[in-house]
N, C-alpha and C positions, 0 to 999 in steps of 0.2 A: 023729920027724921033720914027720910029718903037722900037729901040734900047734903046734909053730914054725912051719910055713911056712903055716896058718891065721889064726897072731896075727900075723905080719908082712903077712899078707894084710889084716889085720881094722884094724894100722895105717895100712897105705897106702890102704884107702880111706878111714878116718876124715882122713887126711892131703888127700885130695884133695877130700874135702865139703869143709872146712875152706879151703880153695884159693878153690875156686867159690865158697864165701860170701863170703870177703873180695873175690875178683873184682868179685863180685855188688855188693856195697855199694860198690867204687871206683868202677864205670861208673854208677849209678845215686845218686853221691853228692850231685851238688847238686839233684835232685829231692826226695830222701829231707830232705836241709838245706831245702828251699823249703817243703814239706810243713810240717814241725816250725814252718819259719816262720809261716805260715799260721794255725797252731792257737794256736804263741805267743803272735802276737798279738792273735787272737780273746780268749785268757785273761786278756793284758794288759791288754787294755783292759776287761774286765770287772770287773777290780780296780781298777781307776782308776775305774770309774764307782761302786763299789760303796764307795768315799772318798768322793768327791764326784761328787751328780749332775749338776750345771751346771757343765762345764766352759767358761774364758769361750773365746772365739777363740783370742785370745795364746797360751796354754800347752796349745792344741790343737797350733795352728802350730809351736812348739816338738815336739811329741810326733812330729809328721810331716814334720817337718826331714831326715833324714835318706831317709825314705821320696820327699820330694819331690828330692832330690838324684839318687837312682837313677833316677827317675821322666827328670828333666831332659837326663841322661846319654844314657838309651835314648832316647828323643825325638830330640837332639841329631844320632843316627846315622842316623836313618831316610831322609831325604831321600837322602846319598852313599850309602847301603844301595840304597833304591829305585831311586835312577835309574842307577848301576854296575848293578845286577842283570838289568835289565828293557834297558838297554842292551847290552851284553855278552852275552846272551843272545838277544835278537833278530837281532841285526851277524852273531852265530856262523851261525845256520838261516838254508837257502835260503828265497827268500820262499814257495814252497809252502807249507811245511813248518809255519813259523811259522802261517800262515791255516789250516793243519789245527790245528797244538795250541791257537792264540787261541778258534775255532769249538769244538773242544769243550771247552774252560774253559767259555766265556761259557755255551754249552749246559747242562753241569752245573750252575753258578752258580745261572742264569735258573730251569730247572726246581724243584733244591734250595729255593729260595726260595718261590718259589710250592706247595711244596706243605708248605711251615714254617707260609705265612700259610693253604692250607687246614685244615691240622692245626688252628694254634692259632684258627680263627673255629670247626671243628667243638667243641672242648672249652669254648669258651666259651658256645658257644649251647647246648652239652650239660647241664652243669652250675651256670650262672647266678651266678655268685657275687655279681652287682650286685644282685640278687631280694630285698626286704625290708633291703638295705644302708643305713646310715647313715653310712656314713664320714666323716668331717672334714677339711678340706684343712687344711695343718700350715702355720705361719704362714710358711712359706720362699717365696718371690716366685720368680718365672720371667719371665725376661729376653722379652718378646713382642714383634710387630712384626705393623701391620695388613699381610697378602698375600694375593696368591690362589693356588689350588693349581696355577694355571698358571704363576706368576709362579713359584713355587719350582723346576717341573718346567723349564722356561724357563734359568733360572738352573744350573741341574745340567747341562744343553747346552754353556751360556755358558763355565763352569766348565773343560768339557773342553779349551776352546782357548782359552787366556792370550792377553792381547794382551801381555805380559813377561815371562818366563820366570823372569826373578830376584824378579818380585814375588809371582808364582805359589809361592817358596818361604816366603814367613812371610803370604800375604793370602789371600783368599776374594772374588770380587763374588759381590753380592746384592741386587735389586733396591728401593724402598722406596716406599711410595703413601701420597701426605700429602694430608689434605682441600685443596679449592682454598678459598683465602682469599676471593674474591668471592661463594661459595653455602656452604649447608651440604646435606648431604647424606649418607647414610649408605650407600648405593651406594658399592661401593670400585672397580664399574670406573669410574665419575667422577673420583677421585679423581689429582690427579698423578702424572707417574710419576718416580723421580729412583730413583739409586742409592749405594752406598758399595762400600767396602771393608773387610772385617773382620780383625779379628788371628789367621785360623788356617790352616794349610797348604793349599793347593790343592791333593788326592791327587789327585785324578782327572784333574788338567789335567795333573799332571810326568808320571803314568802315561802317558797318551796322546799328549805329545809324546815321553818317552823310547821307546816304542813304533815311532812316526816315525820317531825320529834311525837306532836300530838298525834299519831296515826299509834307511833311506840309504845308511848303513856299508857295510850287506849287498850292497847294489847297487852298491857301486863296485867291489867286488871286492878286488882287491891294494891301490887305494891308499886306501883305509879298512884295511887291516889295523892301522897306528902306530894311528890312534883308538880300534881296538877291543883294541885289545893296552894302551892307556892305561885304558881304562874296567875292564877283567878285573884289569890290577895295583892299580888304586884300590878296585877291588870287594874282592879277597881284603886289602888290609889295615883296609876298614871290616869284614870278618869277624872278622880278627883282635883288635881294637880292641873289640867287639861282646863276644868271647868272653872278654877282662876283665872287661868293664861286668855280663857275665853269672852269672858269680862274687858280684857285689854281693847277686842278687835276694835268697837270703835275708831278708839282716838287711833289704832295701828294704820287701820284702813283711810283715814283721812290724810297721814303724812304717806301715804305710798301713793296713793293717786296724785297728789299733789306732788309729789317727785317726780314721778312719773309722766306729769303733761310739760314742768319743764324740760325735763330731756328731750321730748319730740321736737324736730328742726321747723316744721308748720304743720297747722292746720289747715292752712288753704290747700296744702298736695294732697289731703285724703278728700275734698271737696272734688279735687281737678281731676289727677293726674292715675290716682290708684281708687277714685270715688265708686266707679262700677264693679271694680275687684270687693270692695269691702263691702257695697251692700250685696253682692252676690253671695258672700261667702256668709254675711249676716241672716241674710232671707233662708238659707239653708241649714245653720244654727238652730235659729227660730222653729222653723218648720219639723228638723229633726226634734229638737229636746221639748218642746213645747208641747206639739201636735201630734206628730206620730207616736214616740215613745209614751206618751198620757193614753194615747189610743191604746196603744197594746197594754196597758198597765189595766186599763179600765176590763179590755178585752179578756185578758185573763181571769183575774182579780172580781171584776161587777163592781166596783170600789170609787171612789171618788177619784181621780187623780188631783183636782184641783186642791181638795183638802190635803192631800199629801203632799204636794209640792210646797201649799202655806206653810205647813208644817218643817218642812226642809228648807224654809226662805231664810234661814238666818246660817244656814251652810252653804246655799247660793251665794248669798251674799258677800260672803268671808272667802268664797272660791273666786269673785271677780275681784273682792280687793287683792287676796294674795296673789294672783297668778298659776297659782300650784296648789294641784288635786293632793297631793301629800301632805301640806303645810296642811291645807281643811279638813282630812280625816280625822284627825280626833275631831274636829264639832259635827263634820258631817257622822259619827256614831254616836254621838251625844243626841242629835235629832231624830237621827233612825229609830233610836231606843225608848227616848224618854218621852218625846212629841208624836212619833208614829205609831209607836207603842209597835216593833218588830221585836221579835224573839233574840234575847241578846245570844244566844247557839246560832243563832242564822247571821244575825247581822257582824259576831264578833268573828265569823269566819268568813263571809258571804265581802264584805264591806273592804277591807286589807286588799284582796283580792280584785279588785274593782278598779279601786285605785291606783294599783299596778300597769294590767291588762286591758279595762275596760276604758279608752279614749276616742269615742265615737267624734268629739268635734276635733279632736288635735285628726285622725283619721279623715273626716271631710274637708279639713283647713287642707292638709295635705294633698289630697288627690286635684281639689279645686285650684292651687296654686302654682301647680307643675304644669297643668295643662294652662290655666294663665301666661306664664311663662312663656311656653312654650307658641301661645297665639303673637305675644309681645313680639318674639324672635319668627315670626314665620314661621316656624316649623311646622310640616304636616304631620297629625298624627291617624298611623291605621288602626283599624281595630283589636289590632293583635296591641299597639302600644297600649291603649286606654286599659284592653284587659289587664295589663303588664302595672301598670302605676294604679287599677284598680286591690292588688295583690299587694304591689311592693309598700302603697298608703294603707295598706293593714296592719301588715307586720313591721312598716315603721313606726304608725301611732304603739303597737304593743309594747316597742325596744322604748321608745320615749319614755324619759325618766317625769316625774311628776314635778316638774320645777318650772317657775317660768321660763317661758321662750326656749324650751328643750324641743321644741317641734321644728326649731328652723335647724337644730341638730341633723335629725334625721330627715329632714328637706332632701339636705346632698344625696342620701340616698334615692328618694323619689326620683330626684329631677334627674342621677344619672340613669336610669331606666329607658328618659325619652332621648339622651346624648345631648342633657343639657350639662354646660359649667356648674361647679360649687358658687362661684362666685355673681351666679343670676339669684340668689338668695339676696341678696342687698336691697333687689328693682321694690321688694315688697315689703323691709324693714320698718318703712318709715310709717305703715299700720300697723304691723304684729303687736307690738306692745301692748295695742288697746285689742284686737283681734282674741290675742292671746287670753282676756279675761274673758269675753263672752265664749272660746269653747271650752274653757277651764271649768265656767257654769254649766255648759250643757253637759261635761264628762262627770260632773258631780252629781247633776242630777241625774242624767241615766246611773249612775252607780247603785242612789236610792231606789228609783223606780223599780232596777234589778232584784236590790236588794227585798222588796216587797214583792214581786211575784213569785220570786224562791221563798219565802216565807209564805204566800199562799200556797204553792203547791205542798209544801214539804209541808204543811201543816198536817193531816191524816198520822203522817210517820213518825212528828214530834209527839203526838197525844198519845200511841203507845211506846212511847217510851216513858218506863217508870222508874227507872233506878237513876236520876240525872240529877246531879247535886241540887241544889234548893238557890244558889248561888247564881245558878244559870238559867233562871228561869226568869219570862218579864210578867207583871200584873196586867200590862194594858194590852189594849189588844186596838185596829185599825178601825179607825171611824169609817162604816158603813155610809154607801149613797142615798 
């Protein structure tokens, strides 16, 4: 009888373990498939390169077609998701609480960005990857314009307050300075000042507008409830559409990675001329995103950052595949709410703000890249220059759009701080396409961990709110350590 009981018990244990394995696979199926998409796309790209070293732009476009469709669908959901999320979450909070949550989020993001910049500067000054380096610029050209650092900062503030909210969905304002016709001068401060709108969503302006609109709805009380319900319903519809699109991510990431591998000119360049720079940036990103930030998360919440990041893995992998924190926002919000159990009132307020201003990976990269280029050009940097780089890199990362390789555009602003020409950006372009994916993954990780910290610090305030609409409550909680 004992033997039979033991046999039955063993069979039950095996069945239970099998069910657990199946349950784990089903719960993480999308993440597993996306990982397969990344490695499969890398292998496919390398195989295609082995067949033909030089691929035509049209052939690369064909390979990238499916990935481009996936990226377009994700980007198409950004504005409705962002606006509805912020308006509904801020409108449902009382004004005093929204102030507290907003201040906590901004304080976290500013402090972690400064930490990333400081860490990057320490690494690049210690390792000195540009000493004795003769990295050659690639043939790729970067669009550049004459502009002062002050103009860039003022444009950042101007875009926070768009003059046309509909236009903000499709364009950004920026200052142009042109040489005067009547005399020649290289002093940019004496050039004529003009302006233009470029084709790129003004996410920062939409965030500010949505926050103000949410505050106005909350102030109206009962009169604002119908408008609040509209944005809540539209947000739920957008999240459902997002879920459908997310299941395309393994296939989309596969072709996005493959096409990028075909675009790069030489992998040997990464390992030779720019190898040490690549290692310096990557080391800084890994330490910041997966050592320092998780440690700070544990310090504030006393919960496991490993479990938290594991539940965010789908968003992190999607960020690596798309190289766009804005495009990854729908996936990030889904992971934060459904897997990490962050209160929806927090996630839908904090995450869009984080995706807009929290660019730790970009800030670290720009500080390292500017000093690296200065080392290559043998430009001596004083302590004042280093401080200026840290401040400018922080401001540039806030102003960087959440799109692939947007950091290259704001790099011009950082290079101007140390007196380097804009065309020197081409020195690092050969490896930027790959580093861009790593820093985007760190940006998204930082957004999620920041939302977790803010949610934990705001837990008591949220529990005191009894008049919150039920549609904005989460039934799940963070997994404890």
